[in-house]
C-alpha positions as CSV (number, residue, x, y, z in Angstrom):
1,M,-0.1,0.0,0.1
2,T,1.3,3.5,-0.9
3,S,1.5,5.7,2.2
4,F,0.3,9.3,2.0
5,S,4.0,10.6,2.3
6,E,4.8,8.5,-0.7
7,A,1.8,9.8,-2.7
8,S,2.4,13.4,-1.8
9,A,6.0,13.1,-3.0
10,G,4.7,11.7,-6.3
11,K,6.3,8.2,-5.8
12,G,4.6,5.1,-6.6
13,R,1.9,6.9,-8.8
14,G,3.6,7.2,-12.2
15,R,5.3,10.2,-13.6
16,R,4.0,13.7,-12.9
17,I,4.2,17.1,-14.4
18,I,3.9,20.2,-12.2
19,L,3.1,23.3,-14.3
20,W,4.0,26.3,-12.1
21,R,3.1,29.8,-13.0
22,H,5.6,32.6,-12.2
23,G,5.2,35.1,-9.4
24,Q,3.7,38.4,-9.5
25,T,4.8,41.3,-11.7
26,S,4.0,45.0,-11.8
27,W,2.2,44.4,-15.0
28,N,-0.1,41.8,-13.3
29,V,-1.0,44.3,-10.7
30,E,-1.8,46.9,-13.3
31,R,-3.8,44.2,-15.4
32,R,-1.5,44.8,-18.3
33,F,-1.3,42.0,-21.0
34,Q,2.3,40.9,-20.7
35,G,2.6,38.2,-23.5
36,S,6.2,37.9,-24.4
37,T,7.3,41.1,-22.9
38,D,10.1,40.4,-20.4
39,V,8.8,42.0,-17.1
40,E,10.6,41.3,-13.9
41,L,9.1,40.0,-10.5
42,T,8.0,42.4,-7.9
43,E,9.2,41.9,-4.4
44,T,6.0,40.4,-3.7
45,G,6.5,37.9,-6.6
46,L,9.7,36.8,-5.2
47,G,8.3,36.2,-1.8
48,Q,5.5,34.2,-3.5
49,A,8.2,32.2,-5.4
50,R,10.0,31.4,-2.2
51,R,6.9,30.3,-0.3
52,A,5.8,28.1,-3.1
53,A,9.3,26.6,-3.6
54,R,9.3,25.6,0.1
55,L,6.2,23.6,-0.6
56,L,7.1,22.1,-4.0
57,V,10.5,20.9,-2.8
58,S,8.7,18.2,-0.7
59,L,7.4,16.8,-3.9
60,K,10.9,15.8,-4.8
61,P,11.2,16.9,-8.3
62,D,13.6,15.1,-10.6
63,A,13.8,17.8,-13.3
64,M,13.1,21.3,-13.9
65,I,12.6,23.3,-17.1
66,A,11.5,27.0,-17.4
67,S,10.7,29.8,-19.8
68,D,13.7,32.2,-20.4
69,L,11.7,35.2,-19.6
70,R,13.0,36.9,-16.4
71,R,9.6,36.4,-14.4
72,A,9.7,32.6,-15.1
73,A,13.5,32.2,-14.7
74,A,13.6,34.1,-11.4
75,T,10.7,31.9,-10.1
76,A,12.6,28.8,-11.0
77,V,15.7,29.9,-9.2
78,E,13.9,29.8,-5.8
79,L,13.1,25.9,-6.3
80,A,16.6,25.2,-7.8
81,T,18.3,26.6,-4.9
82,L,16.4,24.3,-2.5
83,T,16.6,21.1,-4.7
84,G,20.1,21.7,-6.3
85,L,18.4,20.9,-9.7
86,D,19.9,22.5,-12.8
87,V,17.1,24.5,-14.8
88,T,16.9,24.0,-18.5
89,H,15.5,27.3,-20.1
90,D,13.7,27.1,-23.3
91,E,12.1,30.1,-25.3
92,A,9.3,27.5,-26.4
93,L,7.9,27.9,-22.9
94,R,7.4,31.8,-23.2
95,E,3.9,33.3,-22.8
96,T,1.8,33.8,-26.0
97,Y,2.9,36.6,-28.2
98,A,0.0,39.0,-28.5
99,G,1.3,41.9,-30.7
100,A,-0.7,45.0,-30.2
101,W,-2.2,43.8,-27.1
102,Q,1.0,43.6,-25.2
103,G,1.4,46.5,-22.6
104,L,-2.3,47.4,-22.8
105,T,-4.6,47.1,-19.7
106,H,-7.6,44.8,-19.6
107,E,-9.9,47.8,-20.1
108,E,-7.9,49.2,-23.1
109,I,-7.9,45.8,-24.9
110,I,-11.8,45.8,-24.6
111,G,-12.1,49.3,-25.7
112,R,-9.8,49.1,-28.8
113,Y,-10.4,45.4,-29.7
114,G,-13.6,44.4,-28.2
115,D,-14.9,42.2,-31.1
116,E,-11.5,40.3,-31.2
117,Y,-11.6,39.8,-27.4
118,T,-15.2,38.7,-27.3
119,A,-14.4,36.2,-30.1
120,W,-11.4,34.9,-28.2
121,K,-13.6,34.4,-25.1
122,R,-16.1,32.4,-27.2
123,G,-13.4,30.0,-28.0
124,E,-12.8,31.1,-31.6
125,P,-9.2,31.0,-33.0
126,V,-8.0,34.6,-32.7
127,R,-4.6,36.2,-33.2
128,R,-4.8,38.5,-30.2
129,G,-3.3,41.7,-31.3
130,G,-1.9,40.1,-34.6
131,G,0.1,37.5,-32.5
132,E,-0.1,33.7,-32.0
133,L,-3.0,31.4,-31.9
134,E,-3.4,29.4,-28.8
135,T,-2.9,26.2,-30.7
136,E,0.5,27.5,-32.0
137,V,1.4,28.2,-28.5
138,A,0.6,24.5,-27.7
139,D,2.5,23.4,-30.9
140,R,5.7,24.8,-29.4
141,A,5.3,24.2,-25.7
142,A,3.6,20.9,-25.4
143,P,6.4,18.9,-27.3
144,V,9.1,20.4,-25.0
145,V,7.3,19.3,-21.8
146,L,6.6,15.8,-23.3
147,R,10.3,15.4,-24.2
148,H,11.4,16.2,-20.8
149,A,8.7,14.1,-19.1
150,E,9.7,11.1,-21.2
151,K,13.4,11.2,-19.7
152,L,11.9,11.0,-16.2
153,P,12.3,7.8,-14.1
154,E,9.1,5.7,-13.8
155,D,7.7,7.6,-10.8
156,G,9.7,10.9,-11.5
157,T,8.3,14.5,-11.3
158,L,9.0,17.3,-13.7
159,V,8.5,20.9,-12.8
160,V,7.8,23.3,-15.7
161,V,7.9,27.0,-14.9
162,S,6.1,29.0,-17.3
163,H,3.2,31.5,-17.8
164,G,-0.7,31.3,-17.4
165,G,-1.7,31.1,-21.1
166,T,1.1,28.8,-22.1
167,I,0.4,26.4,-19.1
168,R,-3.3,26.4,-20.0
169,T,-2.7,25.6,-23.6
170,T,-0.2,22.9,-22.8
171,I,-2.6,21.3,-20.3
172,G,-5.3,21.3,-22.9
173,R,-3.1,19.7,-25.5
174,L,-1.8,17.0,-23.1
175,L,-5.4,16.2,-22.0
176,G,-6.6,15.8,-25.6
177,L,-9.1,18.6,-25.1
178,D,-10.6,20.5,-28.1
179,P,-9.2,23.9,-28.3
180,R,-12.4,25.5,-28.0
181,H,-12.6,24.3,-24.4
182,W,-9.2,25.2,-23.2
183,E,-10.7,28.3,-21.6
184,S,-12.8,26.2,-19.4
185,L,-9.6,25.2,-17.4
186,G,-9.5,28.6,-15.9
187,G,-6.4,30.7,-14.9
188,L,-3.7,30.3,-12.7
189,S,-3.0,32.7,-9.9
190,N,0.6,33.9,-9.5
191,C,3.0,31.1,-8.3
192,C,0.1,28.6,-8.2
193,W,0.4,25.3,-10.2
194,S,-1.4,22.5,-11.7
195,V,-0.4,18.8,-11.6
196,L,-0.7,16.2,-14.4
197,G,-0.4,12.5,-13.6
198,E,0.2,9.7,-16.1
199,G,-2.6,7.3,-16.1
200,A,-3.6,4.2,-18.1
201,R,-5.3,6.2,-20.7
202,G,-2.8,9.0,-20.9
203,W,-2.3,12.3,-18.9
204,R,-4.9,13.5,-16.5
205,L,-5.4,16.5,-14.4
206,L,-4.9,16.0,-10.7
207,E,-4.7,19.5,-9.4
208,H,-5.5,22.9,-11.0
209,N,-4.4,26.3,-9.7
210,A,-3.3,24.8,-6.4
211,G,-1.2,26.6,-3.8
212,T,-1.1,23.9,-1.2
213,L,0.4,20.4,-1.4
214,P,-1.7,17.8,-3.2
215,E,-4.3,15.8,-1.0
216,P,-4.8,12.0,-1.6
217,V,-7.9,11.3,-3.6
218,L,-10.2,9.2,-1.3
219,G,-13.2,8.0,-3.2
220,D,-14.4,5.8,-6.2
221,D,-12.7,8.0,-8.8
222,D,-9.1,7.5,-7.8
């Protein structure tokens, strides 16, 4: 029988992927669309990363990859310091490039690009601000995540430090969801994470927008 301590560490349950969003930036506070703009963490964001890292270290990650944008890279450093793991940075894990939307506030986007924004929220394929489609983000990010996950030991854990939009599209792709339904996954708060576990029928979502350690599933759906 697998003990809770073993389960919480991700051992005895197959491979796991922890997709961890970066800490707070000033543009997050101002509700500005960051996209691929390289914005640094605030002091609050650094504190969030340190707190989250102290929790995630107990899951005993075996490998870690991260976006090369500073907000993700700085978040990854906090966990790397505690685990001693090397971080592989990959630009394929960057946030969605959103062209003219980048740097605009939520209200400015709705005011200038209302129809485009509404179509995106409906699940239509939209190049926000003339940038990338969500499926194109998944096309570049998901294969990187899978490639590193395949290198894990049988019960290994991979931490992916990235961005809200990229994480959502990657989860949608790995779960095999229709792109129209990726928005239904909801967003991630700063420095929260989602956990995917490898099951008999592929990857499945175990935790979403979590900020505490996973609890065991006690019930008929385990």
